[in-house]
C-alpha positions as a printed Julia matrix, in Angstrom:
449×3 Matrix{Float64}:
   2.14  -22.64   25.25
   2.29  -25.85   23.27
   2.27  -25.59   19.49
  -1.07  -27.44   19.13
  -2.79  -24.84   21.34
  -2.11  -22.03   18.9
  -4.97  -20.71   16.8
  -2.75  -20.72   13.69
  -0.44  -23.6    12.79
   2.73  -22.99   10.79
   0.94  -24.4     7.76
  -1.95  -21.95    8.18
   0.46  -19.04    8.56
   2.26  -20.03    5.35
  -1.01  -20.41    3.42
  -2.07  -16.97    4.68
   1.19  -15.09    4.15
   2.58  -16.5     0.9
  -0.29  -15.28   -1.35
  -0.22  -11.79    0.26
   3.55  -11.52   -0.17
   3.33  -12.7    -3.79
   0.5   -10.26   -4.51
   2.5    -7.33   -3.09
   5.58   -8.32   -5.1
   3.6    -8.8    -8.3
   1.85   -5.44   -7.96
   5.19   -3.7    -7.47
   6.86   -5.42  -10.44
   3.87   -4.91  -12.73
   3.63   -1.25  -11.71
   7.26   -0.75  -12.74
   6.65   -2.55  -16.06
   3.55   -0.4   -16.63
   5.58    2.79  -16.15
   8.32    1.58  -18.51
   5.75    0.85  -21.24
   4.17    4.3   -20.93
   7.64    5.89  -21.14
   7.81    4.63  -24.73
   4.97    7.01  -25.67
   7.12   10.08  -24.97
   8.22   12.5   -22.27
   4.84   14.28  -22.09
   3.08   10.96  -21.51
   5.38    9.71  -18.76
   5.34   13.14  -17.08
   1.54   13.17  -17.14
   1.26    9.63  -15.74
   3.81   10.41  -13.03
   2.01   13.61  -11.99
  -1.49   12.08  -11.97
  -0.29    8.95  -10.16
   0.91   11.15   -7.3
  -2.79   12.02   -6.79
  -4.02    8.49   -7.49
  -1.69    6.97   -4.88
  -3.15    9.28   -2.22
  -6.7     8.24   -3.11
  -5.93    4.52   -3.5
  -4.06    4.39   -0.18
  -7.02    6.07    1.52
  -9.4     3.39    0.17
  -6.93    0.65    1.16
  -6.72    2.03    4.73
 -10.51    2.2     5.05
 -10.78   -1.38    3.77
  -8.14   -2.47    6.29
 -10.23   -0.89    9.06
 -13.18   -2.97    7.91
 -11.03   -6.1     7.76
 -10.02   -5.63   11.41
 -13.68   -5.51   12.48
 -14.54   -8.57   10.36
 -11.52  -10.52   11.64
 -12.4    -9.85   15.29
 -16.0   -10.97   14.79
 -14.73  -14.13   13.04
 -12.37  -14.77   15.98
 -15.38  -14.31   18.27
 -17.29  -16.87   16.16
 -20.04  -14.27   15.62
 -20.96  -15.08   12.01
 -23.99  -12.76   11.92
 -21.99   -9.69   12.99
 -19.1   -10.63   10.7
 -21.46  -10.68    7.74
 -23.11   -7.41    8.75
 -19.74   -5.67    9.17
 -18.72   -6.91    5.71
 -21.89   -5.42    4.19
 -21.19   -2.09    5.88
 -17.55   -2.09    4.69
 -18.69   -2.54    1.09
 -21.43    0.08    1.47
 -19.47    2.93    3.05
 -16.21    2.58    1.11
 -18.0     2.27   -2.24
 -20.2     5.28   -1.36
 -17.15    7.38   -0.45
 -15.34    6.31   -3.63
 -18.3     7.27   -5.85
 -18.39   10.72   -4.21
 -14.62   11.17   -4.67
 -14.87   10.03   -8.3
 -17.66   12.5    -9.07
 -15.75   15.39   -7.45
 -12.62   14.54   -9.45
 -14.55   14.27  -12.73
 -16.47   17.52  -12.24
 -13.5    19.54  -10.95
 -10.87   17.81  -13.1
  -9.27   20.84  -14.79
  -9.27   23.16  -11.72
  -7.84   20.37   -9.55
  -4.98   19.6   -11.93
  -4.2    23.3   -12.41
  -4.24   23.91   -8.65
  -1.96   20.95   -7.84
   0.48   21.08  -10.74
   0.41   24.78  -11.57
   1.74   25.8   -14.97
   3.06   22.73  -16.78
   3.58   22.4   -20.51
   0.29   22.3   -22.49
   1.09   18.84  -23.89
   1.66   17.46  -20.38
  -1.55   19.07  -19.06
  -3.63   17.61  -21.93
  -2.17   14.15  -21.31
  -2.77   14.58  -17.55
  -6.44   15.46  -18.11
  -6.93   12.36  -20.28
  -5.19   10.02  -17.83
  -6.96   11.54  -14.81
 -10.4    11.17  -16.45
 -10.08    7.4   -16.88
  -8.39    6.78  -13.53
 -11.06    8.83  -11.7
 -13.7     6.61  -13.32
 -11.9     3.59  -11.84
 -11.99    4.79   -8.19
 -15.28    3.0    -7.26
 -13.94   -0.25   -8.75
 -10.67    0.05   -6.79
 -12.68    0.65   -3.62
 -15.0    -2.31   -4.28
 -12.03   -4.63   -4.91
 -10.12   -3.41   -1.82
 -13.22   -3.85    0.36
 -14.07   -7.34   -0.88
 -10.41   -8.47   -0.89
  -9.99   -7.28    2.72
 -13.11   -9.28    3.7
 -11.6   -12.42    2.15
  -8.28  -11.83    3.95
 -10.13  -11.35    7.26
 -11.34  -14.96    6.94
  -7.88  -16.33    6.04
  -8.47  -16.43    2.26
  -5.54  -14.58    0.72
  -5.16  -16.9    -2.29
  -8.36  -15.71   -4.0
  -7.48  -11.98   -4.06
  -3.94  -12.86   -5.18
  -5.15  -14.84   -8.21
  -7.62  -12.1    -9.2
  -4.92   -9.43   -8.81
  -2.46  -11.53  -10.83
  -4.89  -11.95  -13.74
  -5.77   -8.24  -13.57
  -2.11   -7.2   -13.71
  -1.47   -9.43  -16.73
  -4.59   -7.98  -18.4
  -3.33   -4.46  -17.72
   0.13   -5.11  -19.19
  -1.32   -6.91  -22.24
  -3.9    -4.15  -22.66
  -1.18   -1.51  -22.53
   0.77   -3.33  -25.25
  -2.3    -3.52  -27.51
  -3.57    0.02  -26.84
  -0.17    1.72  -27.08
   1.65   -0.25  -29.77
  -1.21   -1.61  -31.91
  -3.9     1.08  -31.72
  -1.45    3.94  -30.96
  -3.79    5.43  -28.33
  -0.95    6.76  -26.16
  -1.88    7.88  -22.63
  -5.59    7.28  -23.28
  -4.81    3.65  -24.15
  -2.77    3.11  -21.0
  -5.51    4.66  -18.86
  -8.28    2.66  -20.56
  -6.36   -0.57  -20.04
  -6.01    0.27  -16.33
  -9.74    1.04  -16.06
 -10.73   -2.27  -17.7
  -8.43   -4.3   -15.44
  -9.83   -2.59  -12.34
 -13.42   -3.24  -13.43
 -12.47   -6.9   -13.91
 -11.0    -7.08  -10.38
 -14.08   -5.55   -8.77
 -16.63   -7.67  -10.67
 -14.85  -10.98  -10.08
 -14.18  -10.45   -6.37
 -17.79   -9.33   -5.75
 -19.07  -12.44   -7.56
 -16.75  -14.62   -5.44
 -18.06  -12.98   -2.26
 -21.61  -14.1    -3.15
 -20.73  -17.82   -3.19
 -21.38  -20.13   -0.26
 -18.57  -22.65    0.17
 -16.56  -24.42    2.84
 -14.34  -22.08    4.82
 -16.13  -18.91    3.68
 -17.97  -17.6     6.71
 -18.9   -14.29    5.1
 -21.31  -14.28    2.15
 -22.66  -10.97    0.85
 -25.66  -10.77   -1.47
 -28.48   -8.33   -2.24
 -26.08   -5.4    -2.47
 -28.85   -2.92   -3.31
 -30.68   -3.86   -0.13
 -27.78   -2.85    2.12
 -28.74    0.04    4.42
 -26.29    2.01    6.57
 -25.72    0.91   10.15
 -24.1     4.08   11.46
 -22.74    2.58   14.68
 -20.9    -0.1    12.66
 -19.77    2.48   10.09
 -18.35    4.71   12.85
 -16.39    1.71   14.14
 -14.99    0.95   10.68
 -14.12    4.59    9.93
 -12.65    5.01   13.41
 -10.07    2.36   12.48
  -9.68    3.27    8.81
  -9.44    7.08    8.87
  -6.33    7.34   11.13
  -4.56    4.76    8.95
  -5.66    6.67    5.85
  -4.26    9.92    7.26
  -1.01    8.13    8.11
  -0.67    6.74    4.57
  -1.56   10.1     3.0
   1.04   11.91    5.12
   3.72    9.52    3.88
   2.75   10.24    0.28
   2.72   14.01    0.89
   6.14   13.69    2.5
   7.43   11.88   -0.6
   6.11   14.67   -2.84
   7.76   17.29   -0.6
  11.11   15.46   -0.75
  10.85   15.18   -4.54
  10.73   18.96   -4.8
  13.97   19.2    -2.77
  15.75   16.5    -4.78
  14.69   18.22   -8.01
  17.07   21.1    -7.16
  20.1    18.77   -7.27
  20.24   18.23  -11.04
  19.26   15.48  -13.44
  21.89   12.95  -12.3
  20.67   13.11   -8.68
  17.01   13.0    -9.74
  17.6     9.87  -11.85
  19.64    8.21   -9.06
  16.99    8.97   -6.45
  14.15    7.73   -8.68
  15.87    4.4    -9.31
  16.85    4.03   -5.63
  13.21    4.59   -4.62
  12.11    1.79   -6.95
  14.74   -0.61   -5.59
  14.04    0.25   -1.94
  10.34   -0.3    -2.5
  11.1    -3.65   -4.12
  13.27   -4.91   -1.24
  10.6    -4.09    1.35
   7.38   -5.06   -0.39
   7.46   -8.75    0.61
   7.85   -7.87    4.31
   4.9    -5.48    4.01
   2.89   -8.49    2.84
   3.76  -10.17    6.16
   2.4    -7.11    7.97
  -0.87   -7.24    6.01
  -1.28  -10.91    6.93
  -0.45  -10.14   10.56
  -3.53   -7.9    10.82
  -5.82  -10.86   10.13
  -4.02  -13.12   12.62
  -3.98  -10.57   15.46
  -7.58   -9.52   14.73
  -8.85  -13.08   15.04
  -6.79  -13.76   18.19
  -8.14  -10.68   19.94
 -11.7   -11.41   18.78
 -11.33  -14.8    20.47
 -10.03  -13.09   23.62
  -6.55  -14.66   23.29
  -4.27  -11.71   23.97
  -1.21  -13.84   24.72
  -1.52  -15.4    21.27
  -1.69  -11.96   19.64
   1.61  -11.06   21.36
   3.14  -14.39   20.35
   2.23  -14.0    16.67
   3.52  -10.43   16.43
   6.9   -11.67   17.72
   6.87  -14.69   15.41
   5.96  -12.73   12.29
   8.58  -10.07   13.08
  11.19  -12.86   12.93
   9.76  -14.13    9.62
   9.72  -10.6     8.2
  13.33  -10.07    9.32
  14.48  -13.13    7.38
  12.55  -11.92    4.32
  14.05   -8.4     4.58
  17.62   -9.75    4.76
  17.08  -11.97    1.71
  15.27   -9.2    -0.21
  17.91   -6.56    0.54
  20.78   -8.83   -0.49
  18.94   -9.91   -3.64
  18.13   -6.35   -4.74
  21.68   -5.19   -3.94
  23.09   -7.96   -6.15
  20.82   -6.79   -8.98
  21.48   -3.05   -8.59
  24.39   -2.75  -11.04
  22.75   -4.91  -13.74
  19.52   -2.9   -13.39
  21.31    0.46  -13.73
  23.09   -0.87  -16.84
  19.86   -2.22  -18.37
  18.13    1.06  -17.51
  20.77    2.94  -19.51
  21.69    5.17  -16.57
  24.65    7.5   -16.89
  27.71    6.54  -14.82
  27.29    9.39  -12.31
  23.65    8.47  -11.62
  24.41    4.74  -11.51
  27.26    5.26   -9.01
  25.05    7.41   -6.75
  22.27    4.81   -6.93
  24.65    1.95   -6.06
  26.06    3.92   -3.09
  22.58    4.62   -1.69
  21.35    1.03   -2.19
  24.49   -0.24   -0.44
  23.67    1.79    2.67
  20.01    0.74    2.53
  21.14   -2.91    2.42
  23.23   -2.36    5.57
  20.76   -0.3     7.61
  17.32   -1.64    6.63
  17.7    -5.14    8.16
  18.84   -3.53   11.44
  15.95   -1.14   12.1
  13.11   -1.45    9.55
  11.19   -4.42   10.97
  10.4    -2.95   14.39
   9.49    0.36   12.75
   6.73   -1.2    10.67
   5.67   -4.81   11.36
   4.48   -4.47   15.01
   2.43   -1.46   13.88
   0.2    -3.73   11.8
  -0.55   -5.81   14.88
  -1.21   -2.71   16.99
  -3.68   -1.41   14.38
  -5.48   -4.77   14.4
  -5.95   -4.24   18.15
  -7.51   -0.82   17.51
  -4.43    1.19   18.51
  -4.65    3.29   15.33
  -4.41    6.84   16.69
  -1.09    6.16   18.41
   0.32    4.71   15.2
  -0.94    7.69   13.19
   0.5    10.32   15.55
   3.91    8.63   15.86
   4.24    7.96   12.14
   3.25   11.5    11.14
   5.57   13.13   13.69
   8.64   11.02   12.87
   7.98   11.31    9.15
   7.83   15.12    9.1
  10.67   15.5    11.61
  13.08   13.04    9.97
  11.99   12.33    6.4
  11.19   15.95    5.64
  12.84   18.46    8.01
  16.09   16.52    8.51
  16.29   15.65    4.79
  15.8    19.27    3.7
  18.4    20.45    6.24
  20.95   17.85    5.14
  20.43   18.56    1.44
  19.93   22.32    1.33
  22.11   23.41    4.25
  24.73   20.68    4.68
  25.03   19.82    0.96
  24.66   16.05    1.41
  23.06   15.45   -2.0
  20.45   12.69   -2.48
  22.08   10.59    0.28
  20.55   13.12    2.69
  17.14   11.65    1.86
  18.22    8.23    3.05
  19.94    9.49    6.2
  16.62   11.12    7.09
  14.84    7.86    6.23
  17.2     5.83    8.44
  16.58    8.25   11.31
  12.83    7.87   10.83
  13.01    4.06   10.81
  15.21    4.04   13.93
  13.03    6.46   15.92
   9.81    4.69   14.9
  11.39    1.33   15.77
  12.28    2.49   19.28
   8.81    3.95   19.91
   6.89    0.96   18.53
   9.1    -1.49   20.44
   8.28    0.39   23.66
   4.57    0.49   22.8
   4.5    -3.21   22.02
   6.2    -4.21   25.29
   4.04   -1.81   27.33
   0.94   -3.82   26.28
  -1.11   -0.6    26.3
  -2.28   -1.46   22.78
  -4.18   -4.43   24.26
  -6.43   -2.07   26.23
  -8.4    -0.99   23.13
 -11.78   -2.49   22.26
 -12.75   -2.82   18.61
 -15.99   -4.8    18.98
């Protein structure tokens, strides 16, 4: 194929990927800054935020997965040049995800105390009170998160990743500034941090919905008259059929993380601190490549909607190479910063040494196996091959990240490094399976629209 025959030029790919990558990086950095600011309130506050966020992440990832399912449908209709169906699918994405989020929010608000008691058991009264306050405000924000995710995914489906990035950037700055004012000026503690988060999420949702109403060049999808939207159950089933398996996959990963945390917590404070910091650094060195995967879903979706399967294959290969370069640079950059970060974080020598050792091994192994374990999967999901991805990811995660980790730590006495050996095994096994699936071309046999 000649370069000019491709649906996406190099310039288009850059304009699509760079904003997504920057948005992912910014969200990760701002999330870390947010946590550090709350830690200044006291141990009860940071414990409460940490506990409640373990629930919030599950919910937010579920909304994000559902929105991604909708984006795949929209992208394929855009690739098919079916503007009417693209617009209708966008309306249904907004309707169903917002409706689900309102229901989830109401359940969380009504059953707030029983839910927290059931999940966290008997924690200190001060931590439970702070958890209830933080959970109340974050549960109120669920419909706004869902509305933003839905609308942002619709923009990305039509190659507009810059708009959501700018809105997210402003929202993150608002959240950090709001935290500073609420915590340090008005001394509102956890309530202030939660209120700042709620306000920033409302801002995101309102602005992106307003932007979606505007007719302009390059925006094929325009959604108005939100209260006149009525459910189209066949379209909704299609969206949920793509979104629910991805949501289950994401939720299983989060549950696996929580299960591993309980095992690491038996190793003592030095190991817990080392593992917590290593998690942050590992997330940071992979977040940019995940942005490439998110962009890949739009590209593959449009190619398949246009009936250009060879192009879908070509772009998955091309973006895997781009992601590999990004991973190498990210891993080396984070490794170079590991010692300064542990010093600035005031970590004790034992914890800092453990963290450095684990990050060193991540820097060696991640560029070798991570890309094929994750990036092709985004392309396969865009083709509708979501159940395969869900089953493989859940099986390898529980077998390697959980069972192998627990065995290595509790039986073999590996310490926190056992977590990362299990993680490396998971990445390697997933990489082998997804490489086989990609080359088998069975993922191209699915029909989304």
